[in-house]
C-alpha positions as CSV (number, residue, x, y, z in Angstrom):
1,M,0.0,0.0,0.0
2,K,1.2,3.5,-0.8
3,D,0.7,6.5,1.5
4,Q,-2.7,8.2,1.8
5,E,-1.6,11.0,-0.5
6,T,-1.7,8.7,-3.5
7,L,-4.8,9.0,-5.7
8,Y,-6.2,5.6,-6.6
9,H,-8.0,5.6,-10.0
10,F,-10.4,2.6,-10.6
11,V,-10.8,1.6,-14.2
12,G,-14.3,0.1,-14.1
13,I,-15.3,1.5,-10.7
14,K,-19.0,0.4,-11.1
15,G,-18.1,-3.3,-11.0
16,S,-19.4,-5.1,-8.0
17,G,-16.0,-5.9,-6.5
18,M,-14.3,-2.7,-7.7
19,S,-17.0,-0.5,-6.1
20,S,-16.7,-2.4,-2.8
21,L,-12.9,-1.9,-2.8
22,A,-13.2,1.8,-3.7
23,L,-15.5,2.2,-0.6
24,V,-13.1,0.3,1.6
25,L,-10.1,2.5,0.6
26,Y,-12.2,5.7,0.8
27,E,-13.4,5.0,4.3
28,K,-9.9,4.2,5.4
29,G,-8.8,7.7,4.4
30,Y,-7.4,7.1,0.9
31,H,-8.0,9.4,-2.1
32,V,-10.3,7.5,-4.6
33,Q,-11.9,8.2,-7.9
34,G,-12.9,6.0,-10.9
35,S,-14.3,5.8,-14.4
36,D,-16.8,3.6,-16.1
37,V,-19.5,3.5,-18.8
38,P,-22.3,6.2,-18.5
39,T,-25.0,3.6,-17.9
40,Y,-26.4,3.7,-14.4
41,F,-25.5,0.7,-12.1
42,F,-26.9,0.1,-8.6
43,T,-23.3,-0.1,-7.3
44,Q,-22.8,3.6,-8.0
45,R,-25.4,4.6,-5.4
46,D,-23.0,4.2,-2.4
47,L,-20.1,5.6,-4.4
48,E,-22.1,8.8,-5.1
49,K,-23.3,8.9,-1.5
50,A,-19.7,8.9,-0.4
51,G,-18.8,11.6,-2.8
52,I,-16.4,9.5,-4.8
53,P,-15.9,11.0,-8.3
54,I,-17.1,8.9,-11.2
55,F,-16.0,9.8,-14.7
56,N,-16.8,8.4,-18.2
57,F,-13.9,6.4,-19.7
58,D,-11.4,8.8,-21.1
59,A,-7.6,8.6,-21.4
60,N,-7.4,12.2,-20.1
61,N,-8.7,10.9,-16.7
62,I,-5.2,9.5,-16.1
63,K,-2.7,11.9,-14.5
64,E,0.8,11.8,-13.1
65,G,1.1,10.4,-9.6
66,M,-1.9,8.1,-9.7
67,T,-2.0,4.4,-8.9
68,V,-4.4,2.7,-11.3
69,I,-6.5,-0.3,-10.2
70,A,-7.9,-2.1,-13.2
71,G,-11.0,-4.1,-13.2
72,N,-10.6,-7.6,-14.7
73,A,-13.2,-7.0,-17.3
74,F,-10.9,-4.5,-19.1
75,P,-8.0,-5.6,-21.3
76,D,-4.5,-4.0,-21.3
77,S,-5.6,-2.3,-24.6
78,H,-8.2,-0.2,-22.7
79,E,-7.5,3.5,-23.4
80,E,-7.0,4.4,-19.7
81,I,-4.7,1.5,-19.0
82,V,-2.7,2.4,-22.1
83,R,-2.4,6.0,-21.0
84,A,-1.3,4.9,-17.5
85,K,1.5,2.7,-18.9
86,E,2.6,5.6,-21.2
87,L,3.0,7.7,-18.1
88,G,4.9,5.0,-16.2
89,L,2.2,4.7,-13.6
90,E,1.6,1.5,-11.5
91,V,-1.2,-0.5,-12.9
92,I,-2.5,-3.3,-10.7
93,R,-5.3,-5.7,-11.3
94,Y,-8.2,-5.8,-8.8
95,H,-7.3,-9.3,-7.5
96,D,-3.6,-8.6,-7.2
97,F,-4.3,-5.4,-5.2
98,I,-6.6,-7.4,-2.9
99,G,-3.8,-10.0,-2.5
100,Q,-1.4,-7.2,-1.2
101,F,-4.0,-5.3,0.8
102,I,-5.1,-8.3,3.0
103,Q,-1.6,-8.6,4.4
104,N,-2.3,-5.7,6.6
105,F,-5.0,-7.6,8.5
106,T,-6.1,-10.9,9.9
107,S,-7.9,-11.9,6.7
108,I,-10.8,-14.3,6.1
109,A,-11.6,-15.2,2.5
110,V,-15.0,-16.6,1.6
111,T,-15.0,-18.6,-1.6
112,G,-17.0,-21.3,-3.3
113,S,-19.2,-21.8,-6.3
114,H,-22.3,-20.6,-4.6
115,G,-23.2,-18.6,-1.5
116,K,-20.1,-16.5,-1.3
117,T,-21.9,-13.1,-1.1
118,S,-24.4,-14.1,1.6
119,T,-21.8,-15.9,3.6
120,T,-19.4,-13.0,3.5
121,G,-22.2,-10.7,4.6
122,M,-23.0,-12.8,7.6
123,L,-19.4,-13.2,8.5
124,A,-18.8,-9.4,8.3
125,H,-21.9,-8.8,10.5
126,V,-20.6,-11.2,13.2
127,L,-17.0,-9.9,13.1
128,C,-18.1,-6.3,13.3
129,G,-19.8,-7.1,16.6
130,I,-16.5,-8.5,18.0
131,R,-13.6,-6.5,16.7
132,P,-13.1,-3.5,14.3
133,T,-13.5,-5.1,10.9
134,S,-13.3,-4.1,7.3
135,Y,-15.1,-6.1,4.6
136,L,-15.5,-6.4,0.9
137,I,-18.6,-8.2,-0.5
138,G,-19.3,-9.0,-4.1
139,D,-22.6,-7.1,-4.3
140,G,-21.0,-3.6,-4.2
141,T,-20.9,-3.4,-0.4
142,G,-17.6,-2.4,1.2
143,H,-16.6,-1.0,4.5
144,G,-13.2,0.2,5.6
145,D,-12.8,0.7,9.4
146,P,-9.8,2.8,10.0
147,Q,-9.1,0.7,13.2
148,A,-9.8,-2.7,11.5
149,E,-8.0,-5.8,12.8
150,F,-10.0,-8.2,10.6
151,F,-10.7,-8.1,6.8
152,A,-13.5,-10.4,5.5
153,F,-13.7,-10.6,1.8
154,E,-15.4,-12.5,-1.1
155,A,-12.8,-14.4,-3.1
156,C,-13.9,-15.3,-6.7
157,E,-12.6,-18.4,-8.3
158,Y,-13.2,-17.2,-11.9
159,R,-10.0,-17.5,-14.0
160,R,-8.3,-18.6,-10.7
161,H,-8.2,-15.0,-9.6
162,F,-8.4,-16.1,-5.9
163,L,-4.9,-17.6,-6.3
164,A,-3.6,-14.1,-5.8
165,Y,-4.7,-14.5,-2.2
166,S,-2.9,-16.0,0.8
167,P,-5.4,-15.3,3.6
168,D,-5.1,-16.3,7.2
169,Y,-8.4,-18.2,7.1
170,A,-10.8,-19.3,4.4
171,I,-14.4,-20.5,4.2
172,M,-15.2,-22.7,1.2
173,T,-19.0,-23.0,0.8
174,N,-19.1,-25.6,-1.9
175,I,-17.5,-26.6,-5.2
176,D,-19.5,-27.0,-8.4
177,F,-18.7,-27.0,-12.1
178,D,-19.2,-23.3,-12.7
179,H,-17.6,-20.8,-15.2
180,P,-17.4,-23.4,-18.1
181,D,-16.0,-20.7,-20.3
182,Y,-12.8,-21.0,-18.3
183,Y,-12.7,-24.3,-16.4
184,K,-12.4,-27.4,-18.5
185,S,-14.0,-29.9,-16.1
186,I,-15.0,-30.4,-12.5
187,E,-11.6,-31.8,-11.9
188,D,-10.1,-28.5,-13.1
189,V,-12.3,-26.7,-10.6
190,Y,-11.2,-29.1,-7.8
191,D,-7.6,-28.4,-8.7
192,A,-8.1,-24.6,-8.4
193,F,-9.7,-24.9,-5.0
194,Q,-7.1,-27.3,-3.8
195,T,-4.4,-24.9,-4.7
196,M,-6.3,-22.1,-2.9
197,A,-6.6,-24.3,0.2
198,H,-2.9,-24.8,0.3
199,Q,-2.3,-21.0,0.3
200,V,-4.3,-20.4,3.4
201,K,-1.9,-19.7,6.3
202,K,-3.9,-21.0,9.3
203,S,-7.2,-22.8,8.8
204,N,-9.9,-23.7,6.2
205,L,-13.5,-24.3,7.0
206,C,-15.3,-26.3,4.3
207,I,-19.1,-26.4,4.1
208,W,-21.0,-28.5,1.7
């Protein structure tokens, strides 16, 4: 993590995970803005309520000194990502940023083919009643407690993005043959989750 004077620009800030992360950083005192398509998405409601600037995609949004967090839906050829690289700025993918960010907390990842969002929400509710907790949920909900000891977050298995994470703990809700555009078979899915399980530092809780 850079210091709090850095401006984080989110390419695709209306994405469910991206909007959640933007809220987490904003509430923890970081400078945040982002860009996306002009179409209204429900995720922008909380961003607008927080006063986080949202721009239409434009290469001119990218300025010197920014750190660019790129949503996984956008290729390296996206105009803002191209501009960021031309300026020599750090461009980091959403899942890679999360992988670095969680090292500052006792982290609990929630993954699985189904039930991640609701399980992460329940976990965050319980933890917030015990200790200062930040959380990132894949429905656009994010909270960054400045005093957080714990970080609960939804970890998506698509394209093995969750392998960017080495959490302290993990909850695996179930495993099913999902995302057939990427995974070749149920065995391929099992392999991804097995690899993820080995990356957990302390303990896994598996629920089927």
